N, C-alpha and C positions, 0 to 999 in steps of 0.2 A: 788606190784606184776606185774603191767603193766610195770614198769620201769625195773625190772629184766628181763622180757620177751624181752623188746626192746634191752637191753644190750646184751642178748643172740643172738638175731637176727642180731645185728651188728657184733658180734664176728663170727657168722656163715657166714655172707656175706663176711667178711674179709677173712675167711678161704677159701671160694669158690673162691674169687679173687686170693688168693695165689695159689690155685690149677690151676687156669686158666693160671697164669704166668708160672707155671711148664710145662703145655702143650705147651705153646708158646716157652719155652726154648728147648723143645724136638722136635720141628718141623723139617721137612726134610731140610729146608734151613740152619739150624744151626747145625744139627746132621746128620752125614752120616750113614743112617740106613743100608747100605750095608756092613759096616765094623764091623765085629764081635767083635773086640777089643773095638771099640767105644761103641757098645751096651753093652758089658760086663762091661765096666767102668761105664757107666750111670746106669746100673742095680745095680752095687755095690754102687754107689752114692745114689740111691733111697733106697736101703736096709739099708744103714747106717743112712739115715735120719729117716726112720721108726723106727729103733732100738733106735736112739737118742731120738726121741719123746716118745717112750714107756718108756725108762729109765728115762726121765725127769718126766713123770707122776708118775711112781713108786717111784722115789726119793722124790718127793714132798709129797706123801701120808704118808711117814714114818717119825717118830720122831727119829732123829739120836742122839746117846749118845757118839759116838766116835768123836775124833777130826777130823777136816776137812782134814788135810794132811794125816791122816791115811786112810781115805776113798779114797783120791786121789791116794795114793800108791796102794791100792788094785784094784782100777779101772784100773790103768796103768798096774798092773801085770796081771789082767784078760784079758785085751785087747791085751796084747803082744802075747799071745798064738795064737789067730786066725790071727793076723797080720803077725807073722813069718810063720805060715802055708801057708797063701796066697802068701807071698813072695817066699817061697820055691817052691810052685806049679807054680808060674808065671815064675820064673827065674831059678829054679833048680840049677844046677852046674855052670851056666853061670855068676853068680854074682862075680864081681871082687872087693874085699875089698881093698879100698884105704883110705888114711888119710882123704881125702875130703868126701868120702861116710860116714865114721864113724863120722866126725864132723857134717854132715848134719843130720844123724840119732840122734845124741846126742842132737842137737839143737831142732829137732822136738819132741823127746821124753821128754826131760827134760824141756825145756822152753815152747815151743808152746803147747804141750798136757797138761802138768801139770798146766800151767797157765790157759789154756782154761777150764780144769775141775774146777779149783779153782774159776774162775770168773763166770762160768755157775752156780756153786753151790750157789754163792752169789746172782746171779740174781734170781734163783729159791726160795731163802729165802724171797724175797720181792715181787715176781711177779708170778702169776699163769703160768703154762707151756704153756697154749694156747696163752697168750699175749707175753710171752718171745719168743716163737717160731715164732710169727709174726715179732717181732723186729729182730730176727736172720735172717729173710728173706732179710735183707739189705745186707747180705754177697755177694750174686751174683752181686749186684750193685757195691760194692767195688771191687770185682774181675774184673768186666768189666772195671771199670775206670782204674785200675792198668794195665790191659791188653792193653787198648787203649793207655795209656801213654807210656808203655814200648815197645809194639809190633805193635802199629798202628792199633788196632782192629777197624773195621768199625762200625759205628752207623747206624744200619738198623731199619726199621719200627718195626720189631719183637722185637728188643731189647728195643726200646722206649716204645712200648705198654707194654712189660713185666715190665719195670721199673715203669711205671704209675700204673699198676695193683698192684705191690708190695707196693708202697707208699699209694695208696688208701686203699688197704686191711689193712695195718698197721693202717692207720688213723681211719678206721671204727672200727677195733678191740680195739683200745685204747680210742675211744670216749666214754664219759660218758653221758648218757641221763640226761635231766633235767637241 
């Protein structure tokens, strides 16, 4: 009983550290709080993360009888409706359909999203959503490294502290007592 309580407290501490890194990522030196588009984009990002977490928890609770690719197809079909709605609201009639745009959309829809759903489903089959979500927090680190390599992103103290919080949070969440 005490071991389970310790594991839970480590998971909770890891989640709190993960939230702390989110606060650091949203601080005014990294995010322009005066720009409505930036705030809207970050709001959508946070909303997507909350929906993803809720969906992961609900997915894990259910015993699925359908094949995984059938599930992936319906996830993609259901997510297309709000995505198209958001694109129309954001760009209206100003979107210019080109071969490059269509290729980018096809890559993102078919390869990136479908593969992402597939791999995430496999992860949830072997790991609780709390732990899987903590490991998924490595994504901003990868994004920063790619940004720094491609665009020369600066390594600031905020980013270093965020990376440390992410890694420590994951370590605490994955650590087993005893």
